[in-house]
N, C-alpha and C positions, 0 to 999 in steps of 0.2 A: 153628528158632525163628521164629515170626511175631509181630511186635510191633505192637500198636495202642496209641494214646495212652490212658493210664490204666492200662496193664498194671503190675502190681506191680514188675516188673523195671525198667521205665522210671522209675517213681517212686523206687525205691531208688537208681538211678544219679543221678537229679537230687538226691537227698539227699546223695550223696557229692560231686558235682561242681558242683552248681548248675544251674538250669534252662537257662541259655544254653549250657551245654557238653555237652548231650546232644542230638544232632541226629537227627531222624527224618524230615525232609523228603526228598522223592524226589531233588531236585537235589543235596543234600548227600551222599546215599548213592550216587547215580550217579557223582559225581566220584571216588568211591573204589572203583569196580568194576574198574579196569584200570590198567595201566602202559603205557609207550610201545610195548611189544612188540605186534605185530599180533594181533588176535583177530577172528573173524567178527563184523561189526557186528550181524547179526541175532541173535547169541547173547549180546550184552552183558548182557541182563537176567538171565542165568543166574548172574551174579556179584554181584548186589546184596546188600550187607549189610543187616541189619535196622535197625541204627542205628549212629551214629558218636559216639564220646565224645572229649572234648578235655581230658585231665587236665593239671595244671600242676606236678605233683610226683611223686616216688617214692611217697609215701604214698598219693596218689590212685590211681596205677596199681595199687598193691598192693590197695587196697580194691576196685577194679574186678575184678581177677583173683580175689579171694576170692569175690566175688559170682558170677562166671561159673563158678568151680569148683563152688560149691555147687549151682548150677542147671544144670550141664553145658551151658553155652552156648559155642559156638565163639568164639574171639578171634583176630583178625588184627592184629598191629602194623603201623602204616604211618608211615613217616618222609617222605622226599621223594617217594616213589613213582616213582623214576626207574629202578628195576630192570627187567631185561629177561627175567627168568625167572619172573615172576608171584609172587614171594615175598610181595608186599603185596596180592595179589588174593584176596578171599574166595571160596572154593569151596563153602562150606556155609552161607552167610549168617552170622548172629550179629553180634558187636560188632567194629567196627573201632576200634582205639585209635590215634588220630592224635596224635603226640607233639609237634607243632610248638609248643605252648605251653611245653614244657619246654626253654627255649632260653636259660637264664641263663648268664652267665659267673660262676662262683662264686669263682674265685681265679686270679690270674696270679702264679706264684712265679718271680720273676726270678732268685733265687739257684740254685734247683734246676732251673730252666728247664723248668717244667711249667705247665700250666693245667688247671683242673677246670671242666667245663661240663655243662649239661643236654644230653642227646643230641638235642634238637630243633634245635640250632643247626647251621648249615652252615659250611663252612670259609671261604667267601668273607666272610661277616659276621665270623667269628672273626678272620680275618687282617686285616680293616680295623682292628680294635682292637689286635691284636698288633703291627701295623706301627708303632704309636706308640712301642712299646718296642724297636723294631729286631729283632723276632722273627717267626718264621714257623711255622705248622703245615702241613707239606708233604704233606698227603694231597690228591692232585690228579687226580681222575677226569675223564673227558670231561664228566660232569654236575656238575662242581665248583660252578657257581653255584646249583644247586637241590637237590643231594643233602645229606642230613643225617648227622651223626656217628653217630646210632643205626642208620641204614640201612647205613652203612659197616661197623659192627660186625656187624649181622645177616647181611651178605653176605660178610664178610671181603674187603673191597674191594681193588681193585688201583689203584695210582697211576701216572700217566704219567711221574712223575719218581722212581719207586720204586728205580731202579738207584742213585740217589744217597742217598736218605733211607730207603728201605724202604717197605713197604705198610702198610695199616691194621693188620694183625696185629702189626707192629713198632712202630707209632707210638702205639697205645693201650696205656698202661701198666697201667691197671686200670679197672674199672667196677662200679657197682651194678647188680645184675640181679634182676629180680622173677621168681620162679619161678611156674609155672602155679597153684600153690596160694595164691599171694599172699605167700609168704615172701620177704624181701629178703636177698640175700647180696652179699658183695663179693668179686670175683675179680680176681686179678692175680698178681704174684709174691709168695708168702707172704702176710702180712697187710698189707703195705705198699701205700700208694696211689701212691707215686712211686718204688718200687724196680724196677730193671730186671732183677735176677737173684736167684733163690732156688731152693734145691733141696729146699724143704719141700713134701712132698705131691705130688699130681698137678697137672699144668699145666691147671687148670680154665679159665683165661682163654681158652685156645684151644678148649676144648669149647663155650664159649658165644659163639664167633665163627663166623659162617658157617652158622648153623643155620636161617636163613631164617624166623625167627619161630616155630619149632616147639618151642622150649624156654623161652620166656619173653620178657621185654622189658628191654633195657638202658635205664637212665634217667639216669645221671650218670657221666661218664667223665673220667679224668685222662690228659692227652695229653702226648706228648714234643714239645718245641719246639726250633727251630734258629735260628741267626742269620739274619735276613732277607738273602738273597743281595745282595751289592753289585753283581754283574754276572751277566748271562745271555748265552749265545751259542748260537744254534740254526742251524747251517749246513745248508742244503738242497743236495743234489747230484743231478744227472741222469745217467742211464746209458742206453746203447743196447740193453742186454739185461738180463734178470733175473739171470742167473747171476753176472755181474760185480757187480751191486748186492748180491746175496746174500753173495758172498765179502767184499765191502767191509764190510758191516754186521757181519759176524763179526769182522773185524780191528779195527774200531772198538771193539766191546764188549770185546774181549780185550786192549786196549792198556794197561790198568791206569791210566788217567787218573783221579785221585781225584775230580775235579769232574764226571765223566761222570754225567749224570742219566738218560739213556736214549737209545735209537735206534729209529727206525721205518723199516720197509722196506715200500714200496708196490709191488705187482706190476703187470704190464701191464694186467690187467683194471681195476684201480683207476685207473691213469693214463688209460685210455680212458674210464672213466666220468666222471672229473673234466673231461676235455677235452670230453666230449659234453654234460654236464648240470649242471656246477657253474659258475654265472655268476661266482663269485669267482676261478676258476682262471685264472691268468695264462698266456696261450697259450705253449706251448713247441713247438719243432720236432717234426715228425712222427716224427723218429728217436728221440725220448725214449720209452723203454719201461718204465723203472722209476725210482723215486725213493728216496732215503735222507735222513732227517733225523736229526741228533744234537742233543742238548741238554746244555749244561754250566751248572752253577750254582755260585757261590762268590764269593770275593773277586776283585777286578779282576785282580790280578797273576797269580793261579793260573789263572783262567779264560782269560786271554790265552795263557798258556803251554800249557795243556791244549788249547785250541782250535787253536793252531798245530800241535800234534802230530797232532790228528785231521785237520786240513786236509792235512798232508803225506801221511798214510796214504791219504786219499781220492784225492788227485791222483795218487799212485803207481799207483792202480788204474784210472786213466783217467776219474775222475769230473769232471763239469763243475759248478763252483760256480754256483748260480743267482742269487747276489748278495744284498746285505744286505736289500733291500726285500722280496723274496719270502721269504727265510729268516725274518725277524722277523715278517712278516705272517702267514705260514702257521702258525708256532708259536703266535702270539698267538690265532689263530682255533681252537685245538684244542678249546675248550669250546663252540663255537657249534652243534654238531650237534643238541643238544636243543632249541634255540630256532628253528631254521630250517625253514620249510616245505619239504618235499622232493618231488621228482617223479622219475619214471623213464619208461621207454618200453616199449611193447608191441613184439612182433616186427616189426610193420609200421612202427614208428617213431613211432607216436602218443604224444604227451606226455600223461601222466596223473599225478594225485596218487598218491604212494606213501608208505607208512610204511617206516621203516628198521628192519631187524632184523639183528642180528649173532649168529652162532654162534661161540663162542670155545672154545679148548682150550689147554692148556699142552703145547708140543711142543719136544723137544730140537732144538738148532740143526741137527744133522746130518740130521734127518728133515723139515725144513721143505719142501724141494723136492718130495718125494714126496707129502706131505700136501696141498700146494697144488694139485697136478695132480688128485689124487683128489677134492678138494672141488669144484673147478671142473667136473669131470665130473658130479657130483651136481647142481650148480646148472644145468648145461646140460640135464640130464634134466627138471628142473622147468620150465625155460623152454620146452622143446619140448612139455610136457604142457599148459601153461596160460599165457595172456597176463597173468595177475595177478602174475607173478614177473619180476624183472629182476636180473641179476648185477652187483653194484656193486663187485666186486673184493675184494682181500684186503690186510690190514695184518699185519705181525708186529712186536711191540714186545719189547724186551728186558725180562725180568723182574727180572734182577739184574745186578750189576756184572761178573760173570764171563762173561755171554753164553751160559750153559749152556742155558737154556731161554727160550722166548718165548711171550708171549700171542699166539696166532695167531687171527685172526678173519676170517670171510668175511661180507661185507655183502650182504644180499638186500633189494631193494626189493619191497614187497608192496602191491598195489592192494587195500587193505583193504575198501573198499566193495563190491568184487566177489568177495570171498573167500567162496565158498559152501562147503558141507560137503565136496564132493568135493575142492576145491582145498585146504581145510584138512587133510583126511586125507593128501593128497600131501605137504604141508609137514611134517606131523608125522613121516611116514615118512622124509622127507629129513633131518630133524633127527636121527633115530635113525641113519641111515646116516653122517652127518657125525661123530657121536660114535663110531661103530664104527671109522671110519678112525683117529681119534685113539688109541683103545685099541690098534688093530692096530700102531701105530707107537710104542707104549710111552709114550703121553702120558696126560694127564688130560683128561676130557671138558669140564672148565671150569677156567680159570685165574682167572676174574674174576666172572662173573655168577651163578654157581651152576648147578645142574643139576636143578632140581625141576620143570621144565615138561614137558608132554607131549612124547614123542619121546625126547629124550636121557635122561630120568629112568629109562627102562626099563633102561638100562645101568649105573646106579649100583651095583646088587649085583654086577655083573660086575667093575666097576673096583675095588670095595672088598673083594670076597671075604668072608672071615670078619669083616672090620671092619664090614660092613653088619649082620651079626647083632648085633654089639656096639651099633651104633646103635639097633637095635630095642629091645634090653634097656634102654639108657639112656633112650630115649623113654618107655617104659612106666613105668620107675621114677620119672622126674621129673614126668611128666604122666599120671597113672594114668587119667584120664578122657578123654584125647585132646582137650582143648579148644583147645590152641595150634595154630593154623593147620592144622587137619585136612585130609587129602587131599594134603599136600605130601610130596615125597621118598619116596613109597611107604611112609611110616611107619605108615599104617593097618594094615599087616601085623602090627605089634606087638600088635594087639588082636584078631587073628583066632584062631579055634580051632586053626588049623594051626601057630601059633607055639608052640614048645615052651617052657613056663615052666620055668626052671631049678630051681625048688623044687617043681614038680608041683602048684602051687596052681591052682585053677580060674580 
């Protein structure tokens, strides 16, 4: 699609949304070409949308999609744009639907402890209002200040305190969803907007979560609320070796403490990076090789008791408590990554600006050590091949209260301004290798950010097996003209001649 002012499509959109909410200027479009994940600067122009629209309601989104469906125009939904796998990046031009104006709080139900909001609102703003009622919506990603509810639905987001409260898939009770044809449906448990359990029909709520904008746009969601925590406790401990830290985090996660909200394990590469290049890192003795943080949320008396139990476990393993100042400060800084300019180093030690990228996977606890070493070998190969890469170490976060599996991420610094086509090809190959390691160890190639980007996306059919064929069938049935975020998740295959139509239709 190539749009020029005066095009009938632009005029139709202005008739739906008003003149000021259809943006065709280069700056407005360039701002929606990318997400924080690195991409070669010289190729940014490849991802320019033709225009941007700013609807304010479900009805306006539906009208935009009806128009796009009729004219076969690609549509890409965009919420906070904080994703790391390009879900919000247009690959085929077309219309970007920016939902930030759909940010109203429609209802706060104090009795049933729910709220209903426009999906353009973020949790920070929402919680500022909820706190006046003593309530909390506990969806807490690293991008908490700037990610939006709709993006969390589109990516099936992961929460830093999900071991206590659950993740986006657990916290969103139901939502209005606009299909690619413009039809509006409501998905949740049964017909209810505030029901948490139903055995009626298929579980469509989960089908329309994590689709990366390929099946439509969520516009209004009803969310589960919790009492605002009276107390938080986030002890940080230091260890002389990774193995002891690894065993400790497993014991903490399996201790059965009800207020346990999550634990984070930092490996020696991560500690070395913090020591080397993070000005906020409070110097620790050189003997410190690994760190563990736990977080507890709840009422004062139960957090105190649970915290005491975790402290006893950590100390029995030889952990050194880093003190209240470091513990509270580091946990409070968990959302700063998206707002802080970052830098890394070339092999010669030159300090250069770098973008942050993380590859994540869901890995069972017992496979963490092996995956960690294999991933660092891949990062080391990258670093030997080009000075644009730096190994920033690994985190592993508990996914649930049992400690069975972990969001495992390796952080790579990338000198994006020097990312030429050869280095980009090496990075894509490395991402594919990282995903292959996850699968070889029984994991999922993404626990958090999705897997629709170059490199790891190649392994999605391998991970899902026959389930990927079902994905193709669903995509073609719901989006017959492939207007929703085309080019993502290998779903273009659903429209190829090679794809076997179950009814034999052309």
